[in-house]
N, C-alpha and C positions, 0 to 999 in steps of 0.2 A: 775931409776928416782924416786925421792920421791913423795909421794902422795900430791897433792896441796890442800891447805886449802882455797885458794882464787883464783880469776881470775888472779890477778897480779902474784901469784906464778906459776900458770899454764903457763902464758906467759913467765915468767923467765925460766921455765924448758925447753921451746922450743926456745932457743936462736936464732937458724937459722931463725925462722920465727917471732921473737918477734915483730918487727916493723909492719909486716903485720897483725898479730893477734890483736895488739893494735888498728890498723885502723878498722878492722872488729868489734871489741868490741865497739869502739866509734860510729860506724854506728848503731849497734843494740841498744845501750843505748840511742842514740839521740831521740828515739821515746818516751822515758819516760813512757812506758806502761808495761814493762815486769819485772818480778821478776828474779833475778839472783841467781844461786846456783851452787855448785860443785856437780855433780852426775856422777857416773861411771868414776871418776877422770878427768872430763872435765867440762867446763862451759856450763850450760844449762839455757835457758831462757824460762820462763813459763808465761802464762796468765790465771788468775783465777784457778791456780793449775794444769793446763794442759801444759805439755812440748810441746813447739812448735819449738824452735831453739836450735841447739847445735853448739859450736865453737870447732874446733879441728885441730890438726897438726899431720902429720905422717912423715915418713922419707923423702919423696920426694914431698909432697904436703900438703896443709892446706886448710881450708875452713869452710863452714857452712853446717849443715845438717838440713833439715826441716822435722819434724816428720810426718806431713801430706802434704808433698810437692807434692804429686800426684795431689792435687787440684790446684796447681799453674799453671797459664797460660803458663809460661816459653817461652815467646815470643822471648827471646834472645837465646834460646836453650843452656842454661848454666847448666842444671841439669842432673845428672846421677843417675841411680839406683845403690845403693851400693851393694845389694845382691839380688838374685832372690827371696828369701823368704820374703823380706821386701816389703809389698804391698804399704804402704804409704810413706815410707822414701825416700827422694831424697837428693843428695849431690850437693853442688856447690863447685867445686875444683879449686884451684889456685896453681901455682908454683912460682909466684913472686908477689911482691907488685904492680908491673907495670900492672899486669893482672886485678887489682881491679878497677872497675868504681864505685865510691861512689854512684852516683845517681841511677845506675841500681841495685846495691846491696840493697840500701835503699828501692827501689820500691818493690823488692821481699820480704823484711822484712815487709813492710807495708801491702802487700797483704796477707802474711801468718797470720798476726795479724787479719786482717779483716775477713779472712776465719774462724779463730778460733771463732771470735765473732758471726759469722753466724752459728756456730755449724758444720762446715764441717770437719769431721774426720772419719777415718775408725774405725768401731767398731770391736773388736775381734770376730771372729766367735765362736759360742758356739756349739761344737759338743759333743755328748754324748758317742761316742765310740772311742776307742783307737785301732789302728792297731799295734799289737805287732810283731816285727821282729822275724823271726824263731829262731835265736840264743838265744834271750832273753826268748822266749817261752819255749825252751828246758831247759834253766837254771831254770826257774820257776817250771817246772814239776819235776825236780830232787830234789829241796830243798823246803820243805813245809814252813819253817820259812821265807825264801826269798820270796816265793809266797805270803804268808799272808802279809808280810811287804810291798810288791809292791802294792797290792790291797788296802792297808790301806792308801796309798798316795792319794792326791787329783788327779782328772782327769788331771789337768794341769801338775802336776809333773810327772805323768805317761807318758804323751805325750812327755815331755822334754827328759826323759830317752829313750823312743822309738826312737825319732828322732836322739838322740846322737848315738845310736847303728846303726840305719838305714843309717846314713851318712858316716859310716866307709867304705872305699873303699876296704881294704884288710882284709883277714881272721884274720891275726895276730892283726890288729887294733881292729877288733870286739872283739877278745878274751881279749886283754889288756883293752879295755874299759869296758867289762863285769866285769873284776876283780876290776877295779877302782870303779865302781858304786855299787857293792855288799854291802860293808860296809856302804855306804851312805844310801842305801835303807833300810838296816837292822836297821839303826838308825833313820829312818823316815825323812831323810834330802833330800831336793830337789836338783837337779843337779846344779841349779844356785842360791841357797839360799844365798851364801856368797856375791853375787853381789846385792842382793835386799836391799832396804833401805839404799843405799849408800848416 
């Protein structure tokens, strides 16, 4: 699938849900308050530079995600937690255009806008220490250049790499991930640098 340059292109790329995505897009833009951009290859809507809503489609569902959705009242019980590690993010998923109630979706959109104006957002936790997984610790001990390069990275980048190794379930995955990240660390590159500033 080609990288979209506009919301229209994104919607065209997801032909199966194009009518539904167009409807959700029109609901979001009807507020006339949000800036629209393509980030992470999907439409993102922001208020005063803060991302608050995303529009997305997957194989079997489509919907909205709310960056600080944890603060929404969710009286209709429509929101789901996308991943355990995402503290604030909530998704509103649909499988068909018939699942969309325009007034309810608009109410959620207006509430998330209001919450952002009130400054309701989860601030990233600032921790000063990094817990290094055993496999990475051993690799750092063996190779001085690798060790120096790792500790030259920002704390945030160190954490990304530690989490990447820590989340591997099997020993083979740990080893293959270690091999993958070594050249990146030696070159001072963060694990997710290529996705930043999209």
